N, C-alpha and C positions, 0 to 999 in steps of 0.2 A: 504494499499499499503507501501510494508516496507522501509528503512531508508536504505539508501547505505551504507555501512561499509567502514571505513577506516582506513587499518590495520596500527599498529605506529609505526614499527622502522622493521631494517634487521634482527635484534635478539636478543631474549630477552633478557630483563634486568639484569638478572646476567650472562648470557650467553656473552651477551656486552663487560661485565666489564671485565671478564676472558681473550678477543680476546683484546681488550687494554695495556693487560700487552703479550702478544705474537705479535703482529703482529708491524708491522713501519709504519701502517698509517691504514686511518676508510676502512673498508669493502664497496665498490660499493654497491649497491642496485642492485636490479634486475628489470626495471622498465619495460619489456616487460611482465613481469610474474605477469599479475593482479590479487591478489586475490581477490581484493574489487567488482570488477565486470570479473568472470572471461573471459579472450578472450578466452580461449576453449568451451565457451560454443558457443558465439557467437551469431547469431539470426535463426542457423539451429535446427529444434526438434532434440526428443533427441531421438537415435534410435540404438540398439545396432549393427547396420552393419555402422555405422557411428563412429568409433570406435577411428579415428580422431578427436574427441571431445569430451565433456564430460555432461554429463545429467546435466542441469541447476540445476536440486533438489538436484543435489550432487557433483556438482562440482570437485574436487580431493580428496573430504574428504571422501573417500570410506576406509578408515582407521583407527583401532582403537588403537590411541597409550599407548603404555607402559609408564607406568610415575616412574621412580624413586621416592622416600622416601621423596624426598627433596623438588623437583619439585610440591607434594601432598602437602606440609605443607606449599609450596608459595601461592600454591589455595585458601588452608583453610584461610593464613592469610591476603590475601589480599580483603582488607574493601570496598576498590571501591565499589558502588555502580552501575559502570558500571560493573564490574565481577560478581553482585549476579547469574547471569545468570548459568556463569558459575562456579562459587562454587557451586548451584547447582546441575549440573550434576556432579558434581566429588561428593558429598556426596551419589549421587546416587548408583554410581556406588562402591564406598566405603558398603554402607547399600548391594548393592544384595549382597556382599562377594565375587563372581567369581572373581579371580586372587587376591585376593586383600590380601596380606602380607606385615609385616616388610619391606620388602625392594622394595615393590611400589604396585602398581597398574601394572601385566601384562594383555596382550590383551585374551580375552574370548578363548577357545580352538576352538569350533566354526568356531567364527571366523579367527581366526590364518586359519586353514584347509579350508574354504571357500576359503579367500584369497588366498591362495598357487595354490586354485586348477586353481580359476578365470580367472586370468592374465590379459589382456590385456581385455578381454570381458567383464567385472567385475568391474574392475576399471576404475572409473567415471563415471559411468553406473549402478553397482547397489545398488537401494537406502537401501533393506534389511542389506547392508553394511557401510551403512555410519558414520560415526561419535556422538558417543553421546555428545559431547564438542559444535557443526553443529547448531546454531543459524536461525532456518526458518524464523523464526519471522523477525530478525533482516537481512534480505536479506543474508544470507550465512555466517554469522559474526562466526567468530573462540570467542568460550565461553573462552581457555583458554590460549589464543592469550603473554600474555606476558609470562606465564610459559609454555608454549608447549616443546613440547620435543625436542633431536637435529632432530629429522628424521622429523618431520615437518618445524624444523626452517632449514632446509637443502635443499630439495627437492625443485624445481620448475621443470615449464613446458617447459618454454623457457630462454636464458642466453642471455645478450647481447652482449658478447661475443663468443657467441656459446659454441664450447669444449670447450675453453680457460675458459669462468665461471663454465663452468658443472665440469670440473675435480678440481678445486678449491674446488667446494661445497659439491663434496662426501669427498675426503680428509676430510673437515672437520665434515661430515658427523660420517665420520669413528671415528675420536679424538673424539667428543661428546659420543659417542655411549661409547669411552674406559670410558671419565668420567663419563659418568653417573654410568656404573658399578659398575667401582670400587669407589664413594665418596657415593653409594647407600652403599656398602657394608662397608663403612669405619663409616658408622652413625652409623650401628650397634651393634659394637666395642666400639664408642664414648658414646650409648647408654646402654651398657652394657649388651646385650641382651645374654641370657642363651648360653654356648656350646652346648646344647641339639637340642635347635632351631637353631643355626647358623649352623649343622648340618643335619638336614631337610630343611634348605631356598639352602645350598650350598652342596648339594650329590656328592658325588662322578660323574663323566660324567658330571657335569652339567657346563660345559663350549662348551655343543650342538654337540660335536664333534659326527657324525655319530649317531647320536641322529632324532627322528622321532617322531612327532606330533601323536598319537593315543587319543581318544575319547569315553569318555564310556557315556552310557542312562542319569548319571546325571550331565554329562558338556552338551549334549544335550538339557539336560530340564534345566540350570539352576542355579541347586541345588547345594550346597555346604557342603558336612560331616560338624555333629559339632563335632565330635572327633577329624576329622583333624585341622580343623581351631582353635580348641581353641591350639592344639601340635604346629602347629606353630608359634603363639603370645605369646607363655607363661605366661609371667609376666605382658606381656603390654596387655592379653586378657581384653578389655571390655574397654579399651585405644589406640585403633590404632588411633585415632585422634591426643590421643592428642602424640602419639611416632613421627607421621608426622610432625607436628610444629614442634617440638624437631630438627630433621632429620635437618628441615629449618633454624633454629634458628643454627644450628652446621657448614652448609655448608654456612649460609648468613657472618661469619667471616673470611672465607676463602681467601685468594688473589692469583693471578694466580701461586705463586714461590710455595704455601702450595699444590692447584690442581694439579699441576706436580708433586711434590712428591708421595703423594699420588699414584698418574694415575702409576706411574711408568717407568716400560722399555718404555713399550707399551705406555705410551701419548709421553715419550721423543720423542722416532722414531717417531709417528704421529702431533707432532708438527714442526717436522724441517721439513716433509711433505705437513704440511700447510703452512707454514711458504712460502717455495721454490713457490706451486701454486697461493699465494698473490701476490709473486713479479710478477711470468707471469701474472698476473690476472689487476695488473696495470701499466706494460712495453707493449709498441705497436708500440716496432720495428717491420719489417720486416726481416722476417727466408730469408736469404739470400742465396736458394737457398729453389728450389720449385717444387713440380710435382702434379699430379690431385691428391686428393684421392680416395677414395669409394663414387661413388652417385649411389643414386637411383630417378631415373625419376620418378616423381607423375605423372604428367600431362605435357602435350607439347600442345602448339599453336603456331600459324604462326611465330609471333613473341617473342614466353617469353615461358623458361620452371620455372615447380616448381622442386624443384628439394632438396631431402634428404641428407644430409649425417651426422653430429656429432648424429642427436636427428631426429627421427622420426613423433613426436610432434610441433619443425623447423625449419621448411623449410625455402629457401629463394627463389623469384622467379626473376630471370634471363634475361634478354636480351639473343635473341638465337644467335645475333652478338657477345656474352661474351664466352658462351658457345662454342661456336665456335673457341671463341680464344684459349680456356684452355688448347688445344694438344700442343701453344708454350712455355709451364710451363713445362719445360723433364730436370729438373736437371740444369741447365746452371746458372752464376747467375741472381738471379732477377733481377737487373740493365740491364745486357745485351736481359736480356728479353724482355723486358721493352723502350727497346730502338730500337729493332727491330721488335715490334709489330709501335711503333709509326715511322716508315721507312718504311715496305713494306706496313703495312693494313695502314696505317694515322692514326690509330687511339690512341688515348690520354685514356690508359687508372689508373689513380691517383693512388698514392700510397696507400693513404684509402681506396681505394678499394678493393687490394690486400688483404691489412689486416684485412679484413673482411674476404671475403676467405677464407683467413687463421685460423682465428678465429669460421667458421662455419665447416673446413673442409673439403670445396672444393678444396684449394692448402692445400697441407702438407707437413712438412716439409723433402726435400729430405733425402734419408740415406746414411753415408756414407759411401764410397765404398774405401775397402783397394785394389788399388795396389799390384796383382802380382808378386812374386821375379822374378827382374830383367826387369820388366815392363818397359820401357821408364817413367822419372819424368815429362815431359810434355807435357803426352799423356789428351785428352781433357777432363774433369770432365763425361761429358757426354757418352763417349765416350764407345761402346761395350752393349747397350741397350739399352731401350725404357724404356719409363713410364708407371710403370704397372697403370691400372685403370678399375676400374670395374663402367659400368652402366647396369640396368634394367627396 
């Protein structure tokens, strides 16, 4: 019987230290996204027809992470006995040589292709796409949890604050992607990788714009051409692990201000977006004016509805009586709407419930409408139209 796995922290230690330098407070954990006992597996049988739930044999780990050189080095340097299985899985990827370059460990082309084609029908379901760092013998633990990449650090199936939390993590995902790319390249300069090798690693058009994934017979078979591999490693050929460890050592010395300088303008822009989204994540004020968002009715019973707004994997169960009150939120001041519901419907809707409905996109901030030229200044804020909403 496999033991239950307990994840260690919200972010890997390296990234957590950097975010401490950027953000003005802690990052609240996502308590409803339970990696150690996947809430998306439940007690239901694994079935391709049940796409709202994951296969218990894969969870959401049907994704092979691309690891920048410095994270590969951190895995190799981690001598904690508990990290041995994860370290061995990274060693196997290095030995296989597929996608192994001085920049780090890239996704195998076949996996990238299948992942892109499969979409929701395979994500969380296809065992063939399962991550090589997934530890089945340990109840689905992540073997490289302390050194996982930005994508795996920021993706959650559910969020404690719904769309508000999702916006923060999506912004952080974008920031970490830039940091990983720029720091991996910075490491190559720091380690004096030859210009000819750099030109091969970063060819013209390496930003990915308009680039299509192509695979040949060797990629399908998992074979790597010896001559190509040697040319990609230059003087570091045969010392691949040494380069990764050296990259980890170089990055470990960096403070947040150094990381931001290396990341350049993109890092600066995304850092501001992350800081703003973090502030919104910690702010519990209710929007002054609300309207009904775009809802998807997943199921309906005599007394309850199951609805999804911001994320189909994170629905809310709402009493029918509450759903019937939603049209009252028509862009008028929220306090006025709540008073009307109490007076006319004799129902007291608590502010905390309104906040939750707004977090999950059931209610959304009303768009600001500019009064047309010559219109009376005293016109009602909600006059001239009804709230736009869609149910299906």
